[in-house]
C-alpha positions in Angstrom: 3.0 74.8 -31.9 1.4 77.3 -34.2 -2.2 78.1 -33.6 -4.1 79.6 -36.5 -6.7 82.3 -36.1 -9.1 80.4 -38.3 -9.6 77.4 -36.0 -13.0 77.4 -34.3 -13.4 77.1 -30.6 -13.9 73.6 -29.5 -16.7 74.7 -27.1 -18.7 76.1 -30.1 -18.2 72.8 -32.0 -19.4 70.8 -29.0 -22.4 73.0 -28.4 -23.3 72.9 -32.1 -23.1 69.1 -32.1 -25.1 68.8 -28.9 -27.8 71.2 -30.3 -28.2 69.2 -33.6 -28.0 65.8 -31.9 -30.7 66.8 -29.3 -32.8 68.4 -32.0 -32.7 65.3 -34.2 -33.6 63.1 -31.2 -36.6 65.3 -30.5 -37.7 65.3 -34.2 -38.1 61.6 -34.0 -40.7 61.8 -31.2 -44.4 61.5 -31.8 -45.4 64.6 -29.9 -45.6 67.8 -32.0 -44.4 69.9 -29.1 -41.2 67.9 -29.0 -40.9 68.2 -32.8 -41.3 71.9 -32.4 -38.5 72.1 -29.9 -36.4 69.8 -32.1 -36.8 72.1 -35.1 -35.8 75.1 -33.0 -32.7 73.3 -31.7 -31.6 72.0 -35.1 -32.1 75.5 -36.6 -30.0 77.0 -33.9 -27.3 74.3 -34.3 -27.2 74.8 -38.1 -26.9 78.6 -37.6 -24.0 78.1 -35.2 -22.4 75.7 -37.8 -22.7 78.4 -40.5 -21.1 81.0 -38.2 -18.3 78.5 -37.2 -17.6 77.8 -40.9 -17.5 81.5 -41.6 -14.2 81.8 -39.8 -12.9 84.1 -37.2 -14.6 87.5 -36.6 -13.0 90.3 -38.5 -13.1 94.1 -38.6 -16.3 95.8 -39.7 -16.3 96.8 -43.3 -15.5 100.5 -42.9 -14.0 102.8 -45.5 -10.3 103.1 -45.2 -9.5 99.7 -43.8 -7.9 96.8 -45.7 -9.8 93.9 -47.2 -8.0 91.2 -45.3 -9.1 92.4 -41.9 -12.9 92.4 -42.8 -15.2 89.6 -41.9 -17.1 87.8 -44.6 -20.8 89.0 -44.7 -22.1 85.9 -46.5 -22.4 83.6 -43.4 -24.2 86.4 -41.6 -26.6 86.7 -44.4 -27.1 83.0 -44.6 -27.8 82.8 -40.8 -30.3 85.7 -41.1 -32.1 83.9 -43.9 -32.0 80.6 -41.9 -33.5 82.3 -38.9 -36.5 83.6 -41.0 -37.0 80.1 -42.5 -36.8 78.4 -39.1 -39.3 81.0 -37.7 -41.8 80.3 -40.5 -41.4 76.5 -40.1 -41.8 76.8 -36.3 -45.0 78.8 -36.7 -46.4 76.2 -39.1 -45.6 73.3 -36.6 -47.1 75.4 -33.8 -50.3 75.9 -35.7 -50.5 72.1 -36.4 -49.9 71.3 -32.8 -52.5 73.8 -31.6 -55.1 72.4 -34.2 -54.3 68.8 -33.1 -54.8 69.9 -29.5 -58.2 71.5 -30.3 -59.5 68.5 -32.2 -58.1 65.5 -30.3 -57.0 66.9 -26.9 -53.4 65.8 -27.5 -50.6 66.6 -29.9 -49.5 63.0 -30.6 -49.1 62.1 -34.3 -51.2 59.0 -34.9 -50.4 56.1 -37.3 -52.0 56.5 -40.7 -54.5 53.9 -41.9 -52.3 53.2 -44.9 -49.3 52.8 -42.6 -51.1 50.1 -40.6 -52.2 48.3 -43.8 -48.6 48.3 -45.1 -47.3 47.0 -41.8 -49.9 44.2 -41.7 -49.0 43.2 -45.3 -45.3 43.3 -44.4 -45.9 40.9 -41.4 -47.7 38.5 -43.7 -44.9 38.6 -46.2 -46.9 40.1 -49.0 -44.6 43.1 -49.6 -41.5 41.0 -50.4 -42.7 39.7 -53.7 -43.2 41.9 -56.7 -46.2 41.3 -58.9 -46.5 42.3 -62.5 -50.1 41.3 -62.3 -50.9 44.4 -60.4 -49.6 46.6 -63.2 -51.4 44.5 -65.8 -54.6 44.7 -63.8 -54.3 48.4 -63.4 -53.9 48.9 -67.1 -57.0 46.7 -67.8 -59.0 48.6 -65.1 -58.0 51.9 -66.6 -59.1 50.8 -70.0 -62.5 49.7 -68.7 -63.3 52.8 -66.8 -66.1 54.8 -68.4 -65.3 58.3 -69.5 -67.4 60.6 -67.4 -67.7 63.2 -70.0 -69.2 60.9 -72.7 -72.8 61.6 -71.7 -72.5 65.3 -71.2 -73.8 67.1 -74.3 -71.4 69.4 -76.1 -72.1 73.2 -75.7 -72.1 73.6 -79.5 -74.5 70.7 -80.2 -78.3 71.1 -80.6 -78.9 69.0 -77.4 -76.9 71.6 -75.4 -79.2 74.5 -76.5 -82.6 73.6 -74.9 
């Protein structure tokens, strides 16, 4: 049996899968704290995925060594960029969670009023049928709307120079 040097360690693949799976599970929660932890876990899992996909570690790029022995710097640059993006996104979610805690005393994401209305309409079966009347009514309503700039005198007219 021939083992290639480019095969990733099974432990790294399992850890990467566990990080991403746990992170996705936490992202689906209502608590912003859990979403924050989920973003961090998914970010770390994706960084590990990029490093695994980059291949085996090679020699440092020093003068006088051959090209074949060097490691590819692109996955390392991608991971560094991903770390910065994940940090910014994590800071944003942390600020949202803190603000929610200040205003409401909890960090649970509440249902939107529009979401409740859509759910109620779906239970009544109103969302299953498409209506062309709504489009026609919207066009009629738009045509009947008064232009708010009609009554404003123009700056060049005599009425505008009082």
